[in-house]
Structure formats: structure tokens, C-alpha cells
N, C-alpha and C positions, 0 to 999 in steps of 0.2 A: 584268568582271574585279574591279572594286571590290565588286560585290555578292557574288561568291564569297568574297572575302577577309573581308567582313563576316560572312557565314554561318559560315565556319570559326571566326572569333574568337568569335562568339556561341555556337556549339556547344561550344567549349572552355571558355568562361566558365560555361555551364550545367553542364557536367560537374564543373568545379571547385567551383561553388557547391553542387551536389548532394552531393559527397563531403564537403565541409565541414559541411553540415547533418547528414548521417548520423553524422559523428564527434561533433558537439556534442550530438546527441540522446541518445546513450548515456551520456555522462559529465556532463552539466550538470544534475544534480538538486541542488537546494539543500538545505542542512541543515534549513531550516525545513520543507521538504516531507517530509523523512524524519521529523522530530519530529511533524508533524501526522499522518502515516501511523501511526506507532507509538502515539500517544495515541488515535487513532480505533480501532485494533485492540484496545487495552486496554478502552476504554469499551464498545465493541460486545460484547466477550466477557462483560463483567460484566452488561450489560443483557440479553443473550440468556439467560444463566444465571439471572438473577433472574426474568425472564418465564416461563421454563420451570418454575422452582420455584413461582411464583405459580399457574400453571395446574394443576400437579399437586396443589398444596395444596387448591385449590378442588375438584378432582376427587375426591381421597381424604379430604378433611376433616381434614387434619393441619396446621392453619393456619400456625404460624410455622416449622415445622421444615424442610420442603422448600425454602421460600424461602431460609432461611439456608444450607442445604447447597449448593443450586445457586448461590447468590451466591458462596460460596467456591470452588466448582468453576469458575465464570466468572472469578474473580480469578486462579486458578492457570492457566487456559487463556490468559487475556490476557497474563500475565507470560511464559508460555512462547512465545507468538507474538512478543512484543517481543524476547525473547532470540534467537529464530530470525532475525528480521529484522535485528537488530544484527550477528549473526554473518555473515549474508549480505552486509551492507554492508561489514563489515570485510574480507571476502575480496576485494571489488572494490577 
């Protein structure tokens, strides 16, 4: 009899803990995490754009121009990603 009571209490505690964990998992993202994500998105977009420009410049022999063009394309893409992420965070 005590064993059954213990099992039911244990089962209800597991269910309660599981629901608490799933609630906290969705809403407990720190501001520092969001800032790190946004800065990483911006830096990655600029780096990828610059690398693509460098490769194309070496391929076509137009040394500084495509690096500059794709650098600015990367900056624009990075800023757009940051704005999109900020809007998504604001909706939550």
C-alpha cells in the first residue's frame, strides 16, 4: 500500500516537473543569447559575402571590385537578418 502511494506521488511529480521544464524551455532565452545570435548572424553574412567576392575576384581577375561589392552585399544581408530576428523576438 505504501509502495503504490509512493509510485503515484512519484508519477505526479514527474509529470509536474516535465511540464515545468517544457514551459521554461520555450521562454527562458537570455538577452545575452539573443545579442550573441544577432552579432553572429551579422558577422557571418559579412564574412561569407567577402569570401565570395574574393573568390570571384581571383577567378575573373578584377581584384578589388568584387570584394567590395560582395562585402556591402554581405553587410546588407546581415542587417536584414538582424532586423528579421528582432521582429521575431518582438512578436514573442
